C-alpha positions as CSV (number, residue, x, y, z in Angstrom):
1,M,-6.0,-58.3,-63.5
2,A,-8.5,-55.9,-62.6
3,N,-11.5,-55.8,-61.1
4,E,-12.9,-52.3,-60.2
5,N,-15.0,-53.6,-57.1
6,Y,-11.6,-54.9,-55.0
7,W,-8.4,-53.9,-54.1
8,Y,-4.5,-56.1,-54.5
9,L,-1.6,-56.3,-52.7
10,Y,0.8,-56.9,-55.0
11,I,4.8,-58.6,-54.2
12,I,7.1,-58.3,-57.3
13,E,10.7,-59.8,-57.3
14,T,13.6,-57.0,-58.4
15,D,16.6,-58.0,-61.3
16,N,18.9,-58.3,-58.0
17,G,16.2,-60.3,-56.0
18,N,14.6,-57.7,-53.6
19,L,11.2,-57.9,-53.2
20,Y,8.4,-54.5,-53.4
21,T,5.0,-54.5,-51.8
22,G,2.6,-52.2,-52.9
23,I,-1.4,-52.0,-53.7
24,T,-3.8,-51.0,-56.5
25,T,-7.2,-52.2,-58.3
26,D,-5.3,-53.0,-61.3
27,V,-2.1,-55.2,-61.1
28,D,-1.1,-55.6,-64.6
29,K,-1.3,-51.9,-65.1
30,R,0.7,-51.0,-62.1
31,F,3.7,-53.4,-62.9
32,Q,3.4,-52.0,-66.6
33,Q,3.8,-48.4,-64.8
34,H,6.7,-49.6,-62.8
35,C,8.4,-50.9,-65.7
36,D,7.8,-47.8,-67.3
37,I,9.6,-45.9,-64.4
38,H,12.3,-48.2,-64.9
39,L,12.9,-47.8,-68.8
40,G,12.8,-43.6,-68.2
41,K,9.8,-43.1,-70.3
42,V,8.3,-39.6,-69.6
43,G,5.2,-39.1,-67.6
44,A,6.1,-43.0,-66.0
45,R,3.5,-43.3,-63.0
46,G,5.9,-45.8,-61.6
47,A,6.9,-46.0,-57.8
48,K,10.4,-43.9,-57.4
49,Y,12.3,-46.9,-56.3
50,F,12.0,-48.8,-59.5
51,R,14.1,-46.0,-60.9
52,T,16.8,-48.1,-59.8
53,Q,16.1,-51.9,-59.1
54,A,14.6,-53.7,-62.8
55,P,10.9,-55.3,-62.3
56,K,11.2,-58.9,-62.9
57,R,8.1,-60.3,-62.2
58,I,5.2,-60.4,-59.8
59,V,5.5,-63.6,-57.5
60,H,2.4,-63.0,-55.1
61,I,-1.5,-61.6,-55.0
62,E,-3.9,-61.3,-52.1
63,S,-7.8,-59.2,-52.6
64,Y,-9.0,-57.2,-50.6
65,E,-13.0,-55.8,-51.1
66,N,-11.5,-52.2,-50.3
67,R,-8.8,-49.8,-50.1
68,S,-8.7,-49.7,-46.0
69,L,-8.0,-53.7,-45.8
70,A,-5.6,-53.6,-48.3
71,L,-3.7,-51.0,-47.1
72,K,-3.4,-52.6,-43.2
73,R,-2.4,-55.9,-45.1
74,E,0.7,-53.7,-47.3
75,H,1.5,-52.1,-43.6
76,S,1.6,-55.6,-42.3
77,V,3.5,-57.2,-45.0
78,K,6.0,-54.0,-45.1
79,K,7.1,-55.3,-41.6
80,M,8.1,-58.6,-42.6
81,T,11.3,-59.9,-42.9
82,K,12.5,-60.6,-46.4
83,A,12.3,-64.6,-45.0
84,Q,8.5,-64.4,-43.9
85,K,7.8,-62.4,-47.0
86,M,9.6,-65.5,-49.4
87,T,7.4,-68.2,-47.1
88,L,4.4,-66.0,-47.6
89,I,5.4,-66.1,-51.8
90,E,6.7,-69.4,-51.6
91,P,4.2,-72.7,-52.8
92,V,3.6,-74.9,-49.5
93,T,5.0,-78.4,-50.2
94,H,4.9,-81.8,-48.0
């Protein structure tokens, strides 16, 4: 998912169930970068977090008009508990 006019907040679930939150302009490319760093590829530019955690799948994406708004949302999501993040990413059922 890439649109140069938008910034995206994303949440990745790891193989052991942890949740990683970040922002980017291209979610698919960033996910691949995280996978590359986990695989130890030379020159990989993923987050250091993924050196020891295997990214499994993208579980949540939000779009924002600019980097500033995405950063503010990232900050608020990173302060959430795991239970709060799970509520955010789980579909609402009635």
